[in-house]
N, C-alpha and C positions, 0 to 999 in steps of 0.2 A: 544457490539452491538449484539442484538439477530437477529435471522433469521426471526422473525415475523413482522418486520416493513412492512408497506403497500407497499412502492415502492420496497423494497428489494435491493436498490442500495447503495453501500458503496464507500467511498473514502478513499484512503490511505494517511495518513499524517505523517510527520516526526517531531519529537521534536528535533530541531537543538542543543539545549543545552545538551540533554542527549546523542546524537549520538557522537560516537568516530571514525566513519569512518571505522569500522571493515570490512564491506563489505559482511557479511553473508547474508544480504537481497537479494543481486543480485544472489546468489547461490540458494536461496529458491524461488525467484520470478523473474526468468530471463526475462520473458515477460512483467514485470511490472516495475521493478526498474533498473535504470542505475546509474553509478557513475559519478560524476563530476571530474574535473582535480585533485582535492585533495582527492578523494576517498570517498566522502560523497554521500548519495543517492539522486537521483532525481526521483520523483514520478509523475505520470500523474495527471493532475488537473480534469480530467473527471471521472465520476463514473465507477466503475469496475463491470464486469459481468462474469459469467461462470468461465472458467479456470483462468482468471486473478484474480478474487475475491478469488478463492481457493489458488492460489499462494500467494496472498497478506496476507491471513490469516496464511499461513505457515511462511511467513517472520515475521509477528507480533509475532507469538509464538516462533520463533527461534532467535529473536534479543537479543543478550547478554546484551545490555544496556537498553532494553525496550523502545527504542526510536521511535518505529513505532506504529501507532494506526489506527484502522479502525473505521470510523465514518459514521453516516448516511449522505448521499450525499444530498446537497441542490441544486445541479446543475441539469438541465434537462437531461434526458436520451439521450445518443448519438444515432444518427440514423445509421443504417447500420451495427450494431453489432449483 
C-alpha cells in the first residue's frame, strides 16, 4: 500500500493461517495490537492514523511469519482522532 492513496487511511489485518502467535507485533505496535488469551494478535477494525499507522507499519515489517498486512481502509474515518 502506498502513501499516495487519496484518503490515506489504512487498516491493519491479520492472516490467521500464517500467524503463529509469536507476539512480536505487540512489541512493535503496542498502541495498536493486543494479544488474545492464546497469544494471537487482536487488531482494531477502524482505520489507523498518525503514530498508530507508523506503529502498524513497523509491526508489518517485523512480523516473522508475514501474517500482518496494511490495506486501504474502506471504513469511514473515525471522529475525534
